[in-house]
Short mmCIF file of the C-alpha atoms (twelve columns), coordinates in Angstrom:
data_MODEL
# 
_entry.id   MODEL 
# 
loop_
_atom_site.group_PDB 
_atom_site.id 
_atom_site.type_symbol 
_atom_site.label_atom_id 
_atom_site.label_alt_id 
_atom_site.label_comp_id 
_atom_site.label_asym_id 
_atom_site.label_seq_id 
_atom_site.Cartn_x 
_atom_site.Cartn_y 
_atom_site.Cartn_z 
_atom_site.pdbx_PDB_model_num 
ATOM 1   C CA . MET A 1   0.000   0.000  0.000  1 
ATOM 2   C CA . SER A 2   1.154   3.552  -0.646 1 
ATOM 3   C CA . ALA A 3   -0.313  6.836  0.485  1 
ATOM 4   C CA . ARG A 4   -0.460  10.376 -0.845 1 
ATOM 5   C CA . THR A 5   -1.292  13.075 1.664  1 
ATOM 6   C CA . PHE A 6   -2.924  16.412 0.851  1 
ATOM 7   C CA . PHE A 7   -3.440  19.178 3.386  1 
ATOM 8   C CA . ILE A 8   -6.076  21.431 1.894  1 
ATOM 9   C CA . ASP A 9   -8.522  23.910 3.314  1 
ATOM 10  C CA . ARG A 10  -11.512 23.432 1.042  1 
ATOM 11  C CA . PRO A 11  -14.328 20.933 0.632  1 
ATOM 12  C CA . VAL A 12  -13.522 18.015 -1.652 1 
ATOM 13  C CA . ASN A 13  -15.654 15.489 -3.487 1 
ATOM 14  C CA . MET A 14  -13.874 12.332 -2.396 1 
ATOM 15  C CA . ILE A 15  -15.308 10.126 -5.136 1 
ATOM 16  C CA . ASP A 16  -14.678 12.565 -8.004 1 
ATOM 17  C CA . GLU A 17  -11.183 13.440 -6.771 1 
ATOM 18  C CA . GLY A 18  -10.160 9.816  -6.100 1 
ATOM 19  C CA . ILE A 19  -9.658  10.257 -2.354 1 
ATOM 20  C CA . ASP A 20  -10.039 7.070  -0.303 1 
ATOM 21  C CA . VAL A 21  -9.906  8.560  3.207  1 
ATOM 22  C CA . ALA A 22  -10.321 12.141 4.429  1 
ATOM 23  C CA . VAL A 23  -9.990  13.754 7.829  1 
ATOM 24  C CA . ARG A 24  -12.126 16.847 8.231  1 
ATOM 25  C CA . ILE A 25  -12.882 19.278 11.005 1 
ATOM 26  C CA . GLY A 26  -16.460 20.229 11.810 1 
ATOM 27  C CA . HIS A 27  -19.954 18.860 11.522 1 
ATOM 28  C CA . GLN A 28  -20.444 17.006 8.256  1 
ATOM 29  C CA . PRO A 29  -23.573 17.041 6.136  1 
ATOM 30  C CA . ASP A 30  -25.198 13.706 5.360  1 
ATOM 31  C CA . SER A 31  -23.023 12.780 2.402  1 
ATOM 32  C CA . GLY A 32  -23.252 9.020  1.998  1 
ATOM 33  C CA . LEU A 33  -19.799 8.714  3.582  1 
ATOM 34  C CA . THR A 34  -18.940 6.661  6.644  1 
ATOM 35  C CA . ALA A 35  -17.710 8.954  9.435  1 
ATOM 36  C CA . ILE A 36  -15.580 7.658  12.312 1 
ATOM 37  C CA . LYS A 37  -14.990 10.247 15.050 1 
ATOM 38  C CA . ILE A 38  -11.309 10.433 15.914 1 
ATOM 39  C CA . GLY A 39  -11.363 13.485 18.150 1 
ATOM 40  C CA . SER A 40  -12.528 17.036 18.571 1 
ATOM 41  C CA . VAL A 41  -10.920 20.441 18.579 1 
ATOM 42  C CA . ARG A 42  -11.742 23.820 20.109 1 
ATOM 43  C CA . ARG A 43  -11.484 27.304 18.647 1 
ATOM 44  C CA . VAL A 44  -9.436  29.404 21.049 1 
ATOM 45  C CA . MET A 45  -8.476  33.061 21.411 1 
ATOM 46  C CA . CYS A 46  -4.827  33.513 22.209 1 
ATOM 47  C CA . GLY A 47  -2.154  36.133 22.627 1 
ATOM 48  C CA . ALA A 48  1.295   36.690 24.095 1 
ATOM 49  C CA . PRO A 49  1.687   37.180 27.862 1 
ATOM 50  C CA . PHE A 50  3.362   40.562 27.321 1 
ATOM 51  C CA . HIS A 51  0.411   41.669 25.148 1 
ATOM 52  C CA . PHE A 52  -1.928  40.834 28.026 1 
ATOM 53  C CA . ALA A 53  0.355   42.632 30.499 1 
ATOM 54  C CA . LYS A 54  0.098   45.768 28.383 1 
ATOM 55  C CA . HIS A 55  -3.559  45.572 27.267 1 
ATOM 56  C CA . ASP A 56  -5.232  43.336 29.875 1 
ATOM 57  C CA . VAL A 57  -6.811  39.978 29.155 1 
ATOM 58  C CA . PRO A 58  -10.268 40.407 27.605 1 
ATOM 59  C CA . THR A 59  -12.963 39.102 29.941 1 
ATOM 60  C CA . THR A 60  -15.823 39.225 27.422 1 
ATOM 61  C CA . PRO A 61  -15.921 38.940 23.616 1 
ATOM 62  C CA . ALA A 62  -17.082 42.584 23.400 1 
ATOM 63  C CA . GLU A 63  -13.690 43.663 24.780 1 
ATOM 64  C CA . LEU A 64  -11.945 42.382 21.637 1 
ATOM 65  C CA . LYS A 65  -12.577 45.825 20.126 1 
ATOM 66  C CA . ASP A 66  -9.866  47.103 22.494 1 
ATOM 67  C CA . HIS A 67  -7.254  44.712 21.057 1 
ATOM 68  C CA . ARG A 68  -5.382  44.383 17.796 1 
ATOM 69  C CA . ILE A 69  -6.551  41.274 15.950 1 
ATOM 70  C CA . ALA A 70  -4.537  39.063 13.617 1 
ATOM 71  C CA . GLY A 71  -7.046  37.285 11.382 1 
ATOM 72  C CA . SER A 72  -6.731  34.482 8.885  1 
ATOM 73  C CA . THR A 73  -8.081  34.815 5.364  1 
ATOM 74  C CA . GLY A 74  -8.291  31.025 4.873  1 
ATOM 75  C CA . ALA A 75  -11.200 29.247 3.209  1 
ATOM 76  C CA . TRP A 76  -13.319 29.241 6.388  1 
ATOM 77  C CA . ALA A 77  -12.360 32.691 7.674  1 
ATOM 78  C CA . SER A 78  -15.077 35.109 8.694  1 
ATOM 79  C CA . SER A 79  -15.111 38.604 10.184 1 
ATOM 80  C CA . ASP A 80  -18.010 37.538 12.426 1 
ATOM 81  C CA . TRP A 81  -16.688 35.477 15.308 1 
ATOM 82  C CA . ARG A 82  -19.201 33.523 17.367 1 
ATOM 83  C CA . PHE A 83  -18.681 32.868 21.052 1 
ATOM 84  C CA . GLY A 84  -20.750 30.400 23.023 1 
ATOM 85  C CA . GLN A 85  -24.312 29.951 21.871 1 
ATOM 86  C CA . ASP A 86  -25.450 33.528 21.493 1 
ATOM 87  C CA . GLN A 87  -22.624 36.041 21.168 1 
ATOM 88  C CA . ARG A 88  -21.154 37.362 17.933 1 
ATOM 89  C CA . VAL A 89  -18.421 39.922 17.470 1 
ATOM 90  C CA . THR A 90  -17.444 41.514 14.171 1 
ATOM 91  C CA . ILE A 91  -13.680 41.800 14.055 1 
ATOM 92  C CA . HIS A 92  -11.576 44.241 12.074 1 
ATOM 93  C CA . PRO A 93  -8.117  42.664 11.843 1 
ATOM 94  C CA . ALA A 94  -5.096  44.949 11.990 1 
ATOM 95  C CA . LEU A 95  -3.205  42.102 10.307 1 
ATOM 96  C CA . GLN A 96  -4.585  39.537 7.889  1 
ATOM 97  C CA . ALA A 97  -2.650  36.514 6.653  1 
ATOM 98  C CA . ASN A 98  -3.566  33.566 4.482  1 
ATOM 99  C CA . THR A 99  -2.265  30.971 6.948  1 
ATOM 100 C CA . ASN A 100 -3.003  30.259 10.581 1 
ATOM 101 C CA . GLU A 101 0.728   29.780 11.170 1 
ATOM 102 C CA . ALA A 102 1.294   33.444 10.289 1 
ATOM 103 C CA . VAL A 103 -1.394  34.771 12.639 1 
ATOM 104 C CA . ILE A 104 -0.153  32.497 15.432 1 
ATOM 105 C CA . GLU A 105 3.375   33.857 14.982 1 
ATOM 106 C CA . ALA A 106 1.982   37.394 15.034 1 
ATOM 107 C CA . ALA A 107 0.137   36.673 18.290 1 
ATOM 108 C CA . ILE A 108 3.219   35.083 19.887 1 
ATOM 109 C CA . ALA A 109 5.234   38.143 18.817 1 
ATOM 110 C CA . GLY A 110 2.734   40.391 20.636 1 
ATOM 111 C CA . ARG A 111 1.170   41.912 17.525 1 
ATOM 112 C CA . GLY A 112 -2.357  41.154 18.703 1 
ATOM 113 C CA . LEU A 113 -4.776  38.365 19.476 1 
ATOM 114 C CA . THR A 114 -5.852  35.641 17.122 1 
ATOM 115 C CA . ARG A 115 -8.385  32.836 17.045 1 
ATOM 116 C CA . VAL A 116 -7.274  29.424 15.854 1 
ATOM 117 C CA . LEU A 117 -7.900  25.758 16.503 1 
ATOM 118 C CA . HIS A 118 -6.448  24.465 19.760 1 
ATOM 119 C CA . TYR A 119 -4.229  21.845 18.130 1 
ATOM 120 C CA . GLN A 120 -2.526  24.567 16.078 1 
ATOM 121 C CA . ILE A 121 -1.069  26.149 19.226 1 
ATOM 122 C CA . GLY A 122 -1.021  23.039 21.412 1 
ATOM 123 C CA . LEU A 123 2.711   22.400 21.214 1 
ATOM 124 C CA . ALA A 124 3.521   26.029 22.084 1 
ATOM 125 C CA . LEU A 125 1.268   26.183 25.172 1 
ATOM 126 C CA . PRO A 126 3.726   24.640 27.677 1 
ATOM 127 C CA . SER A 127 6.198   27.452 26.909 1 
ATOM 128 C CA . GLY A 128 3.672   30.015 28.154 1 
ATOM 129 C CA . ALA A 129 3.299   31.759 24.796 1 
ATOM 130 C CA . PRO A 130 0.661   31.956 23.563 1 
ATOM 131 C CA . GLN A 131 -1.886  32.123 26.358 1 
ATOM 132 C CA . ILE A 132 -5.567  31.319 25.884 1 
ATOM 133 C CA . ALA A 133 -8.182  33.987 26.639 1 
ATOM 134 C CA . LEU A 134 -11.999 33.956 26.791 1 
ATOM 135 C CA . GLY A 135 -12.101 30.248 27.623 1 
ATOM 136 C CA . ASP A 136 -15.520 30.675 29.250 1 
ATOM 137 C CA . TYR A 137 -16.913 31.838 25.896 1 
ATOM 138 C CA . GLU A 138 -15.621 29.056 23.665 1 
ATOM 139 C CA . GLU A 139 -18.024 27.426 21.254 1 
ATOM 140 C CA . GLU A 140 -18.737 23.733 21.482 1 
ATOM 141 C CA . ALA A 141 -15.749 21.685 20.307 1 
ATOM 142 C CA . LEU A 142 -15.782 20.716 16.630 1 
ATOM 143 C CA . PRO A 143 -15.738 17.002 15.807 1 
ATOM 144 C CA . ILE A 144 -12.909 15.534 13.746 1 
ATOM 145 C CA . PRO A 145 -14.270 12.653 11.648 1 
ATOM 146 C CA . MET A 146 -12.309 10.326 9.395  1 
ATOM 147 C CA . LEU A 147 -14.458 9.774  6.302  1 
ATOM 148 C CA . HIS A 148 -14.514 7.080  3.650  1 
ATOM 149 C CA . PRO A 149 -17.043 5.846  1.088  1 
ATOM 150 C CA . GLU A 150 -19.725 3.547  2.460  1 
ATOM 151 C CA . GLY A 151 -20.119 -0.145 1.783  1 
ATOM 152 C CA . SER A 152 -18.951 -1.599 -1.508 1 
ATOM 153 C CA . ARG A 153 -17.556 1.760  -2.652 1 
ATOM 154 C CA . ALA A 154 -14.937 1.656  0.110  1 
ATOM 155 C CA . PRO A 155 -11.594 0.357  -1.181 1 
ATOM 156 C CA . ALA A 156 -9.977  -2.529 0.682  1 
ATOM 157 C CA . ASN A 157 -7.002  -0.399 1.719  1 
ATOM 158 C CA . VAL A 158 -9.320  1.815  3.782  1 
ATOM 159 C CA . ARG A 159 -9.284  -0.880 6.481  1 
ATOM 160 C CA . ALA A 160 -5.598  -0.126 7.055  1 
ATOM 161 C CA . PHE A 161 -6.665  3.206  8.506  1 
ATOM 162 C CA . ASP A 162 -8.476  1.447  11.356 1 
ATOM 163 C CA . LEU A 163 -5.084  1.291  13.089 1 
ATOM 164 C CA . ALA A 164 -4.657  5.039  12.707 1 
ATOM 165 C CA . VAL A 165 -7.974  5.735  14.427 1 
ATOM 166 C CA . ALA A 166 -6.770  4.455  17.816 1 
ATOM 167 C CA . ARG A 167 -3.555  6.484  17.594 1 
ATOM 168 C CA . LEU A 168 -5.392  9.648  16.586 1 
ATOM 169 C CA . ARG A 169 -7.936  9.219  19.374 1 
ATOM 170 C CA . GLY A 170 -5.029  9.030  21.819 1 
ATOM 171 C CA . ASN A 171 -3.505  12.328 20.660 1 
ATOM 172 C CA . ARG A 172 -4.076  14.917 23.414 1 
ATOM 173 C CA . LEU A 173 -4.181  17.765 20.880 1 
ATOM 174 C CA . LEU A 174 -7.214  16.209 19.184 1 
ATOM 175 C CA . ASN A 175 -9.300  15.684 22.305 1 
# 
């Protein structure tokens, strides 16, 4: 068996594009695909400790207007950020970048706050930079399903990914 890996930030049609297995983030529409939950991930606000020392840690989403924001322009980016079940804040980023890595680096460098998925900053958290803010206002965690075609449309090599499921479920950044 061989594998080709693609890291893309757009919806794909697995059948049309010849993809045997996909890992996605978020709730999936009923698509005729088998979904196996391998974890979940949170959206988190974060910034550098010295940014918070200078500008205070926001205690409500409304206070984000008092902070510089580094926002991503990726496929799922939006200027309306939702917090919890009923709060929305329209952000006006001072910095926009097309990758989450860039906005994370900007936040760590003290150039503002950003909002990314927890696993994207997980390895940096033990160092103390970045720090998470507004934890009480986080949305419900997003599921991470592994998807493959159902029934007879599923290729035999898809079963090899059953071993990966246990390892992914054990990853602390995905749960």
